[in-house]
Structures are given as structure tokens and as C-alpha cells.
N, C-alpha and C positions, 0 to 999 in steps of 0.2 A: 930377491928380493926377501925380508922377515915378513917373521907372521908375528902379527901384535894382535895384543889384548883385542881390539876392533873389530881385525880384519881374523883373526878365528871363530871367531861373533859368528859376523856377518859368514861364513863358510856353516859351519852349523849350522844357524838361521838358513839360507840355502836349499843345505842339503837338503833340510826334512820337510820343506815346503816344493820343492821337487816334488817330494817320495809321495806329499798327500797328494797329490797333486796323481802318481802315478809315473812322468818325468822319470823314468830309471837311471836314461840314455843322461840325462843331464843329470841328475842327480851322481850318478857315477862322478861326475866331473871332479866333485870336489873330496873325490875321493881316493890315500892312497890304493896303489894293484893291490902295497901289501898292505893290508886294513887289516885289523885283527880287532877282532870281535868278541866281546865275554860277556856273555847274557845266566839268569838264572838256568834254562832249559837249555843249555847246551852252549859253546865256544866254533864260533869262526876261524880261519884262518889267510885269508886269502881275502878281497874283493869282489868275487865269481863269486864266489860261496854264498858270500854275503849276502849278494844281488840276486842270485837264485832263488835266496827262503824269500826277496823279499817281492819279489813279481809273485810270488803263488803268496803270500801272506797277506799282503797288500791295506797292511794297517792306516790306523787312520791318526794322528801325532793329533792331539788335543794341546799348545801348550801354557803353560800356569806358572811358571819364572822362571827366567835364563838372568844363571850369574859367568863371568870373565872373570878373569888372571890370567896373565900374561895364553898362554896356548892351551890352557885351561878353559872346558866353557863346561856347562850344567847348568840340565833342565829337568824341573823337574815339567811334565807330561799326565794327561792320561795319553792309555794310549788304544784303539776301539782296536780289540784281535777277534770280527770276525764274529758279534753282538754281546760284547760281554768284552767292559770300557774297567781295565789297571791306571790306578797309581801306578809312578814307573819311577824315576829316579836317573837319569843317563850320562855318564861324563866321556865329552869330550876330549879328545890332542889332540890340537893341528903343527902342520910344522909345514913350511913351505907354502902352506892352503889346502894340505889336501888333512884331509882328514884320516892317521892316522891311528889311533885307537879306539874305540869303542869301549863304556862298562855296563850296563841297566840293569842295576838292580830293581824288583818289585816282587809286592808278593804274591805266591803262583795259587793259594791255596784254590781262588776261586778259577782261575784257568784248572786245574788239576778236580774239580771237585767237577765242572761240569764236562769232566774226558773223561769222567764217570759216572752220571744219567745221572749222579745227585738232582 
């Protein structure tokens, strides 16, 4: 079955809802096994690696705006990263109703400042 703009958006929104609720097994149903994640602080090259991190970090996503174009979905959100809230932009690519690629960009200075104890 072909992924449409509406189904791509539904896949990403469902994925983020599951992450927020810490339902990682359910979230994984929306991710391809070969999921590639690229972020400011590092990259992951499988669903196993990505979800291993997500289970530890337990981020909370506060969605602001979602845009979809074909199988690409862009989400603007504030992410609570353990007491520090950071504004982020996530680009999700969906194929066959599975997320295959995630790229997240944000200004890392608040995290670095916190890690350095300042």
C-alpha cells in the first residue's frame, strides 16, 4: 500500500504520541528496522539503537506545528530533555507506513551549558 501525505502524517503523529506515553513497543511499530536517525548530538543507524536511547531518555514532545508534503513530515516541537526544554525541528521520511529517516535540528547550547554545570 502506498504512503500518502495523510498517512505519513498519521504515522509520525502516532509515533510521537507513543513516545510521549513511553509506549516504546507501540512506537516501534511505526519505525522501519533500518531507521536512520541524524541529530545534533549524534546519529543512530537502526531501530534497535534509536529505541535503546529513547527508553533511557524518555523525552516529552510538545507539538507546535506539523507540515506534510508527500511522504515527508516536518514537526516543530519543544522537547523536554530532562528538565531542559529545547525548541526543535524534526524531519521524518515515511515509506510503506514506516518511518525510515529522522533528522532533528536544534540549538544545543542550553544542553551544553547544563552539562557543564553553568
